[in-house]
TIBADREN-199200 format. One record per residue (C-alpha): x negated, y negated, z; chain; residue in three letters; residue number from 1. Coordinates in Angstrom, 2 decimals, decimal comma, always signed. Example, Ala and Ser with C-alpha at 12.3 -4.5 7.8 and 13.67 -1.06 7.14 Angstrom:
TIBADREN-199200
     east    north       up  ch   aa    i
   -12,30    +4,50    +7,80   A  ALA    1
   -13,67    +1,06    +7,14   A  SER    2
This chain:
TIBADREN-199200
     east    north       up  ch   aa    i
  -107,25  -109,38  +115,18   A  MET    1
  -104,07  -107,95  +113,67   A  GLN    2
  -104,07  -110,35  +110,65   A  PRO    3
  -107,66  -109,28  +109,95   A  LEU    4
  -106,66  -105,61  +110,07   A  LYS    5
  -103,73  -106,32  +107,77   A  ASP    6
  -106,05  -108,11  +105,35   A  THR    7
  -108,56  -105,25  +105,34   A  LEU    8
  -105,76  -102,76  +104,88   A  ARG    9
  -104,49  -104,87  +102,02   A  LEU   10
  -107,82  -104,65  +100,21   A  PHE   11
  -108,03  -100,90  +100,84   A  ARG   12
  -104,67  -100,34   +99,21   A  SER   13
  -105,04   -98,92   +95,65   A  PRO   14
  -102,10  -101,04   +94,46   A  LEU   15
  -103,67  -104,15   +95,96   A  SER   16
  -106,99  -103,35   +94,35   A  GLN   17
  -105,37  -102,97   +90,94   A  ARG   18
  -103,40  -106,19   +91,36   A  ILE   19
  -106,49  -108,08   +92,53   A  ILE   20
  -108,63  -106,70   +89,73   A  ALA   21
  -105,99  -107,34   +87,08   A  GLY   22
  -105,27  -110,86   +88,28   A  MET   23
  -108,94  -111,77   +88,63   A  PHE   24
  -109,87  -110,34   +85,24   A  VAL   25
  -106,90  -112,06   +83,61   A  SER   26
  -107,87  -115,43   +85,04   A  LEU   27
  -111,49  -114,97   +84,05   A  VAL   28
  -110,46  -113,86   +80,55   A  ALA   29
  -108,19  -116,89   +80,13   A  ILE   30
  -110,93  -119,23   +81,34   A  GLU   31
  -113,44  -117,48   +79,09   A  ALA   32
  -111,16  -118,04   +76,12   A  ILE   33
  -110,87  -121,69   +77,07   A  LEU   34
  -114,62  -121,89   +77,71   A  LEU   35
  -115,56  -121,09   +74,10   A  VAL   36
  -114,04  -124,26   +72,57   A  PRO   37
  -115,21  -126,22   +75,58   A  SER   38
  -118,81  -125,12   +74,94   A  VAL   39
  -118,42  -125,94   +71,28   A  GLN   40
  -117,18  -129,43   +72,13   A  ARG   41
  -120,05  -129,86   +74,57   A  ARG   42
  -122,55  -128,81   +71,91   A  ARG   43
  -121,08  -131,34   +69,49   A  VAL   44
  -121,23  -134,03   +72,18   A  GLU   45
  -124,91  -133,32   +72,91   A  LEU   46
  -125,80  -133,33   +69,22   A  LEU   47
  -123,75  -136,50   +68,70   A  ASP   48
  -125,76  -138,13   +71,49   A  GLN   49
  -129,01  -137,23   +69,68   A  ILE   50
  -127,60  -138,53   +66,41   A  GLU   51
  -126,30  -141,72   +68,01   A  GLU   52
  -129,66  -142,64   +69,51   A  VAL   53
  -131,59  -141,79   +66,34   A  SER   54
  -129,08  -143,63   +64,13   A  THR   55
  -129,53  -146,76   +66,20   A  GLY   56
  -133,31  -146,64   +65,80   A  LYS   57
  -133,15  -145,87   +62,07   A  VAL   58
  -130,66  -148,70   +61,55   A  ARG   59
  -132,99  -151,06   +63,41   A  TRP   60
  -135,94  -150,08   +61,17   A  ILE   61
  -133,91  -150,39   +57,95   A  VAL   62
  -132,48  -153,77   +58,89   A  THR   63
  -135,82  -155,05   +60,19   A  THR   64
  -137,76  -153,99   +57,09   A  TYR   65
  -135,28  -154,33   +54,26   A  PRO   66
  -137,98  -154,60   +51,56   A  ALA   67
  -140,04  -151,61   +52,78   A  ALA   68
  -140,72  -148,84   +50,33   A  ASP   69
  -140,66  -145,14   +51,12   A  GLY   70
  -144,17  -144,91   +52,52   A  GLU   71
  -143,66  -147,93   +54,75   A  GLU   72
  -140,39  -146,47   +56,02   A  LEU   73
  -142,23  -143,24   +56,85   A  ALA   74
  -144,86  -145,20   +58,83   A  GLU   75
  -142,21  -147,06   +60,81   A  HIS   76
  -140,26  -143,89   +61,42   A  LEU   77
  -143,37  -142,07   +62,59   A  GLN   78
  -143,77  -144,64   +65,35   A  GLN   79
  -140,45  -143,45   +66,74   A  LEU   80
  -142,23  -140,30   +68,01   A  GLN   81
  -143,98  -142,42   +70,61   A  SER   82
  -140,71  -143,96   +71,86   A  ASP   83
  -139,91  -142,57   +75,36   A  PRO   84
  -136,22  -142,52   +74,47   A  MET   85
  -136,89  -140,52   +71,32   A  LEU   86
  -139,20  -137,83   +72,57   A  GLN   87
  -136,97  -135,32   +70,82   A  GLY   88
  -138,07  -136,47   +67,32   A  ILE   89
  -140,57  -133,89   +66,04   A  LEU   90
  -141,00  -135,11   +62,47   A  GLY   91
  -139,28  -136,48   +59,40   A  GLY   92
  -139,26  -137,02   +55,67   A  ALA   93
  -138,40  -139,89   +53,27   A  VAL   94
  -136,86  -139,25   +49,83   A  TYR   95
  -136,13  -141,70   +46,99   A  ASP   96
  -132,65  -142,15   +45,59   A  ARG   97
  -133,10  -139,21   +43,16   A  GLU   98
  -134,02  -136,89   +46,04   A  GLY   99
  -137,76  -136,73   +45,36   A  ASN  100
  -139,97  -136,40   +48,42   A  LEU  101
  -141,91  -139,61   +49,13   A  VAL  102
  -143,57  -138,98   +52,50   A  GLU  103
  -143,39  -136,62   +55,48   A  THR  104
  -144,73  -136,77   +59,02   A  PHE  105
  -144,83  -134,37   +61,97   A  GLY  106
  -142,81  -131,18   +61,68   A  GLU  107
  -141,16  -131,17   +58,26   A  SER  108
  -137,35  -130,93   +58,26   A  PRO  109
  -135,70  -128,01   +56,50   A  GLU  110
  -132,68  -130,11   +55,50   A  LEU  111
  -132,96  -131,22   +51,86   A  THR  112
  -131,13  -134,03   +50,14   A  THR  113
  -129,10  -131,51   +48,14   A  ALA  114
  -127,78  -129,93   +51,33   A  ASN  115
  -127,43  -133,30   +53,03   A  ALA  116
  -124,93  -134,41   +50,42   A  ARG  117
  -122,57  -131,74   +51,79   A  GLN  118
  -123,52  -131,85   +55,49   A  ASP  119
  -125,95  -134,49   +56,62   A  ARG  120
  -126,67  -132,85   +59,97   A  SER  121
  -127,56  -129,19   +60,44   A  GLN  122
  -128,88  -127,01   +63,29   A  LEU  123
  -131,69  -124,56   +62,56   A  PHE  124
  -133,17  -121,73   +64,60   A  ALA  125
  -136,92  -121,41   +64,04   A  THR  126
  -139,73  -119,42   +65,61   A  ALA  127
  -140,74  -122,54   +67,58   A  ALA  128
  -137,21  -123,11   +68,85   A  GLY  129
  -133,94  -124,71   +67,86   A  ARG  130
  -134,20  -127,75   +65,55   A  ARG  131
  -131,59  -130,36   +64,59   A  TYR  132
  -132,08  -132,15   +61,26   A  ASP  133
  -130,17  -135,37   +60,47   A  ILE  134
  -130,13  -137,24   +57,14   A  ALA  135
  -129,25  -140,87   +56,39   A  TRP  136
  -129,30  -143,15   +53,34   A  THR  137
  -130,59  -146,65   +53,68   A  THR  138
  -127,51  -147,90   +51,86   A  THR  139
  -125,18  -146,14   +54,27   A  GLY  140
  -127,06  -147,38   +57,30   A  ILE  141
  -127,30  -151,00   +56,16   A  GLY  142
  -123,93  -151,17   +54,42   A  GLU  143
  -121,92  -154,15   +55,51   A  GLY  144
  -124,90  -155,82   +57,14   A  MET  145
  -127,67  -156,29   +54,58   A  LEU  146
  -126,18  -156,04   +51,12   A  PRO  147
  -129,39  -157,33   +49,45   A  ASP  148
  -131,40  -154,09   +49,99   A  LEU  149
  -133,52  -153,57   +46,88   A  THR  150
  -133,96  -149,79   +47,04   A  GLU  151
  -132,11  -146,82   +48,38   A  ASN  152
  -133,84  -143,96   +50,23   A  HIS  153
  -132,97  -140,76   +52,03   A  TRP  154
  -134,28  -140,47   +55,57   A  ILE  155
  -134,35  -137,06   +57,30   A  VAL  156
  -135,49  -136,67   +60,92   A  LEU  157
  -136,12  -133,39   +62,79   A  ARG  158
  -135,15  -133,24   +66,47   A  HIS  159
  -135,95  -130,75   +69,24   A  ASP  160
  -132,63  -129,07   +70,16   A  ALA  161
  -133,98  -126,75   +72,85   A  ASP  162
  -132,98  -129,26   +75,48   A  GLY  163
  -129,50  -129,20   +74,07   A  THR  164
  -129,45  -125,40   +74,38   A  GLN  165
  -130,65  -125,57   +77,98   A  ARG  166
  -128,03  -128,19   +78,73   A  ALA  167
  -125,40  -125,89   +77,20   A  LEU  168
  -126,61  -122,98   +79,35   A  VAL  169
  -126,42  -125,11   +82,51   A  PHE  170
  -123,02  -126,34   +81,40   A  TYR  171
  -121,80  -122,77   +80,87   A  MET  172
  -123,18  -121,73   +84,27   A  LEU  173
  -121,44  -124,65   +85,97   A  ARG  174
  -118,19  -123,96   +84,19   A  ILE  175
  -118,47  -120,22   +84,82   A  SER  176
  -119,14  -120,78   +88,51   A  GLY  177
  -116,20  -123,14   +88,69   A  LEU  178
  -114,04  -120,62   +86,82   A  VAL  179
  -115,04  -117,81   +89,17   A  LEU  180
  -114,39  -120,01   +92,17   A  LEU  181
  -110,99  -121,04   +90,86   A  ILE  182
  -110,14  -117,45   +89,89   A  ALA  183
  -111,19  -116,18   +93,32   A  ALA  184
  -109,18  -118,86   +95,07   A  PHE  185
  -106,07  -118,28   +92,97   A  ILE  186
  -106,45  -114,51   +93,38   A  THR  187
  -106,74  -114,78   +97,16   A  LEU  188
  -103,82  -117,21   +97,31   A  ALA  189
  -101,72  -114,89   +95,18   A  MET  190
  -102,77  -111,89   +97,26   A  MET  191
  -101,68  -113,64  +100,45   A  VAL  192
   -98,35  -114,34   +98,80   A  LEU  193
   -98,09  -110,83   +97,36   A  LEU  194
   -99,11  -109,37  +100,71   A  SER  195
   -96,13  -110,96  +102,39   A  ARG  196
   -93,70  -110,46   +99,55   A  GLN  197
   -94,73  -107,10   +98,09   A  LEU  198
   -97,73  -105,17   +99,45   A  ILE  199
   -96,89  -105,22  +103,17   A  THR  200
   -93,23  -104,23  +102,60   A  PRO  201
   -94,37  -101,42  +100,30   A  ILE  202
   -96,89  -100,14  +102,87   A  LEU  203
   -94,22  -100,38  +105,57   A  THR  204
   -91,80   -98,46  +103,36   A  LEU  205
   -94,48   -95,83  +102,77   A  ARG  206
   -94,93   -95,34  +106,53   A  ARG  207
   -91,16   -95,08  +106,93   A  ASP  208
   -91,02   -92,43  +104,21   A  LEU  209
   -93,67   -90,43  +106,09   A  ALA  210
   -91,70   -90,83  +109,35   A  LEU  211
   -88,53   -89,71  +107,58   A  ALA  212
   -90,29   -86,64  +106,19   A  GLY  213
   -91,66   -85,72  +109,64   A  ASP  214
   -88,26   -86,24  +111,25   A  ALA  215
   -86,58   -83,99  +108,70   A  VAL  216
   -89,33   -81,35  +109,02   A  ALA  217
   -89,09   -81,32  +112,84   A  ARG  218
   -85,30   -81,70  +112,79   A  ASP  219
   -85,61   -84,68  +115,14   A  ASP  220
   -83,29   -87,61  +115,56   A  ASN  221
   -83,49   -90,40  +112,99   A  ALA  222
   -86,41   -92,77  +113,78   A  PRO  223
   -86,26   -96,56  +113,63   A  LYS  224
   -87,52   -97,70  +110,25   A  PHE  225
   -89,54  -100,92  +110,22   A  ALA  226
   -88,80  -101,56  +106,54   A  SER  227
   -85,13  -102,18  +107,29   A  LEU  228
   -86,01  -105,58  +108,74   A  ARG  229
   -86,71  -106,83  +105,21   A  TYR  230
   -83,43  -108,28  +103,97   A  GLN  231
   -84,27  -109,11  +100,36   A  ARG  232
   -82,21  -109,89   +97,29   A  GLN  233
   -84,61  -108,38   +94,77   A  ASP  234
   -85,75  -105,03   +93,38   A  GLU  235
   -87,78  -104,16   +96,50   A  LEU  236
   -84,78  -104,93   +98,67   A  GLY  237
   -82,72  -102,58   +96,49   A  GLU  238
   -85,36   -99,86   +96,91   A  VAL  239
   -85,31  -100,28  +100,71   A  ILE  240
   -81,51  -100,20  +100,72   A  ALA  241
   -81,57   -97,09   +98,52   A  ALA  242
   -84,03   -95,46  +100,94   A  PHE  243
   -81,76   -96,24  +103,89   A  GLU  244
   -78,75   -94,84  +102,02   A  GLN  245
   -80,68   -91,76  +100,93   A  MET  246
   -81,89   -91,02  +104,46   A  TYR  247
   -78,35   -91,49  +105,78   A  GLY  248
   -77,09   -88,96  +103,25   A  GLN  249
   -79,89   -86,56  +104,14   A  ILE  250
   -79,16   -86,91  +107,84   A  TRP  251
   -75,45   -86,34  +107,20   A  ALA  252
   -76,29   -83,24  +105,18   A  GLU  253
   -78,55   -82,05  +108,00   A  ILE  254
   -75,67   -82,50  +110,44   A  GLY  255
   -73,36   -80,55  +108,16   A  ASP  256
   -76,01   -77,85  +107,82   A  ARG  257
   -76,40   -77,61  +111,61   A  LYS  258
   -72,64   -77,29  +112,05   A  ARG  259
   -72,50   -74,69  +109,29   A  ALA  260
   -75,35   -72,75  +110,88   A  GLU  261
   -73,66   -72,88  +114,29   A  ALA  262
   -70,40   -71,70  +112,74   A  THR  263
   -72,23   -68,94  +110,91   A  LEU  264
   -74,00   -67,82  +114,07   A  ARG  265
   -70,67   -67,76  +115,91   A  HIS  266
   -69,09   -65,79  +113,10   A  GLN  267
   -72,02   -63,38  +113,11   A  ASN  268
   -71,60   -62,82  +116,83   A  LEU  269
   -67,87   -62,27  +116,35   A  GLU  270
   -68,59   -59,92  +113,48   A  MET  271
   -71,09   -57,97  +115,57   A  GLN  272
   -68,58   -57,71  +118,41   A  ALA  273
   -65,89   -56,70  +115,89   A  TYR  274
   -68,13   -54,04  +114,40   A  ILE  275
   -68,98   -52,75  +117,87   A  GLU  276
   -65,28   -52,42  +118,68   A  GLN  277
   -64,64   -50,78  +115,30   A  VAL  278
   -67,38   -48,31  +116,27   A  ASP  279
   -65,51   -47,67  +119,51   A  LYS  280
   -62,36   -46,85  +117,54   A  VAL  281
   -64,37   -44,57  +115,25   A  THR  282
   -65,97   -42,88  +118,25   A  ALA  283
   -62,50   -42,46  +119,77   A  ALA  284
   -61,36   -40,67  +116,62   A  ALA  285
   -64,34   -38,34  +116,91   A  THR  286
   -63,54   -37,78  +120,62   A  ALA  287
   -59,95   -36,95  +119,74   A  VAL  288
   -61,20   -34,37  +117,26   A  ASP  289
   -63,54   -32,95  +119,90   A  ALA  290
   -60,84   -33,06  +122,59   A  GLY  291
   -62,80   -35,42  +124,84   A  THR  292
   -60,89   -38,64  +124,17   A  PHE  293
   -60,23   -40,97  +127,09   A  ASP  294
   -57,67   -43,71  +126,28   A  PRO  295
   -59,31   -46,08  +128,76   A  LYS  296
   -62,30   -46,41  +126,43   A  ARG  297
   -60,17   -48,48  +124,06   A  LEU  298
   -58,67   -50,79  +126,70   A  ASP  299
   -60,97   -53,75  +125,81   A  ASP  300
   -60,28   -53,28  +122,09   A  VAL  301
   -56,55   -52,97  +122,71   A  ALA  302
   -56,57   -56,37  +124,38   A  GLN  303
   -57,34   -58,07  +121,02   A  ARG  304
   -54,42   -59,85  +119,35   A  ASP  305
   -55,49   -59,04  +115,79   A  ASP  306
   -55,14   -56,04  +113,50   A  GLU  307
   -57,99   -54,22  +115,24   A  LEU  308
   -56,31   -54,59  +118,63   A  GLY  309
   -53,04   -53,38  +117,14   A  GLN  310
   -54,88   -50,41  +115,62   A  LEU  311
   -56,49   -49,61  +118,98   A  ALA  312
   -53,12   -49,72  +120,77   A  ARG  313
   -51,53   -47,53  +118,14   A  MET  314
   -54,50   -45,17  +118,32   A  PHE  315
   -54,20   -44,97  +122,12   A  GLN  316
   -50,49   -44,22  +121,81   A  LEU  317
   -51,04   -41,73  +119,01   A  MET  318
   -53,91   -40,02  +120,81   A  ALA  319
   -51,84   -39,80  +124,02   A  THR  320
   -48,99   -38,28  +122,07   A  HIS  321
   -51,39   -35,93  +120,35   A  VAL  322
   -52,86   -34,85  +123,69   A  GLN  323
   -49,43   -34,40  +125,21   A  GLN  324
   -48,27   -32,48  +122,16   A  ARG  325
   -51,40   -30,36  +122,23   A  GLU  326
   -50,89   -29,61  +125,92   A  THR  327
   -47,30   -28,64  +125,23   A  GLN  328
   -48,34   -26,47  +122,33   A  LEU  329
   -50,94   -24,74  +124,45   A  LYS  330
   -48,38   -24,10  +127,19   A  GLN  331
   -45,91   -22,81  +124,65   A  GLN  332
   -48,66   -20,70  +123,16   A  LEU  333
   -49,45   -19,17  +126,55   A  ARG  334
   -45,78   -18,52  +127,23   A  GLU  335
   -45,31   -17,08  +123,79   A  LEU  336
   -48,34   -14,89  +124,29   A  THR  337
   -46,94   -13,54  +127,57   A  ILE  338
   -43,56   -12,82  +125,95   A  GLU  339
   -45,27   -11,14  +123,07   A  ILE  340
   -47,31    -8,98  +125,45   A  ASP  341
   -44,20    -7,93  +127,48   A  GLN  342
   -42,24    -7,08  +124,37   A  ALA  343
   -45,10    -5,05  +123,06   A  LYS  344
   -45,42    -3,25  +126,37   A  LEU  345
   -41,68    -2,48  +126,43   A  GLN  346
   -41,86    -1,21  +122,88   A  LYS  347
   -44,79    +0,99  +123,72   A  GLN  348
   -42,97    +2,32  +126,84   A  VAL  349
   -39,88    +2,96  +124,77   A  ALA  350
   -41,91    +4,81  +122,21   A  GLN  351
   -43,38    +6,99  +124,95   A  ILE  352
   -40,15    +7,64  +126,79   A  THR  353
   -38,22    +8,35  +123,68   A  GLU  354
   -40,73   +10,88  +122,37   A  SER  355
   -39,90   +14,64  +122,40   A  ASP  356
   -42,92   +15,39  +124,42   A  TYR  357
   -41,89   +12,94  +127,11   A  PHE  358
   -38,38   +14,40  +127,08   A  GLN  359
   -39,66   +17,92  +127,47   A  GLU  360
   -41,87   +16,92  +130,36   A  ILE  361
   -38,99   +15,05  +131,89   A  LYS  362
   -36,81   +18,14  +131,56   A  ALA  363
   -39,46   +20,32  +133,05   A  GLN  364
   -39,88   +17,96  +135,96   A  LEU  365
   -36,26   +18,20  +136,72   A  LYS  366
   -36,55   +21,97  +137,16   A  HIS  367
   -39,84   +21,82  +138,87   A  LEU  368
   -39,92   +22,32  +142,58   A  ARG  369
   -42,52   +20,29  +144,28   A  VAL  370
   -43,07   +22,67  +147,21   A  ASP  371
   -43,71   +25,54  +144,90   A  ASP  372
   -46,15   +23,45  +142,95   A  PHE  373
   -48,29   +22,63  +145,99   A  TRP  374
   -48,17   +26,25  +147,17   A  ARG  375
   -49,41   +27,52  +144,03   A  SER  376
């Protein structure tokens, strides 16, 4: 069942379809090129067969009737139409040695003696069908056998060549069918080979690429790639090796990125905590200015062993000193205020006691008798 699925998948693959089509068309084109000369040779063979049979009969007539004139030759040749072996003879003509027509019978040939001197056999296409005209000379036919012929003639016979055309069509159909069968067989054989050597590894590599993309997108662990089982010493093997190397580099980069992100997150958390503690120091400065600073608020910041912790410890010490100094200054201010008030009071008392009015009253009081005062 699995081989059938693999085969169907092979034919559904666009690359496989192009390879199959290209290979099949190439084979058919090559066979078609070879078929053209083959058909031409077959046509010549069929026409040669017609000529060979007719030549034998004409030679027999010429050698049997060596003293026959043109009319007699025409009568003997006309009898050939009734020969079962020569049913293809449709007519003929006899010419004298100068090329003058002596006698014709049946369907007249189109081949003349003037044309026959250049090509003694020609194929014609007529409204009734294809015709094949062949010309002989009695001297040429009887040469070497009957040298005492008294007169030379031209003999031209017309043959029915439609059968030859049909035979050529059947021949072309047979050859074409054989070519298609051979092309199909070679194509399938090559596809089986290509399936194992090229198409299946490529499809496997394509699936692995999709798995790699999904793994990278989901940030999963590296999957097991089926294409890595192909250990090849060719271009496809190099591509698979390059894919494995590329994915390894990508996975290494992903690992570095994860570590960098973790480090960055940790640094962000540290920075947030640092900023929060800086805010505490800033708030402490504001509290100092408002007179509400509590040194214990900076205890957690002062425990740090960096510059911020050192700043917090110095700030605690400075703020404590500032508070102590402020307390002392306030106490001194209160004391100074009291001293200032006493001195002012003494000065005012001195001003009163030292005044003339106060002295007069004081003098009067000395002379004043208290009992007399209450009596009065």
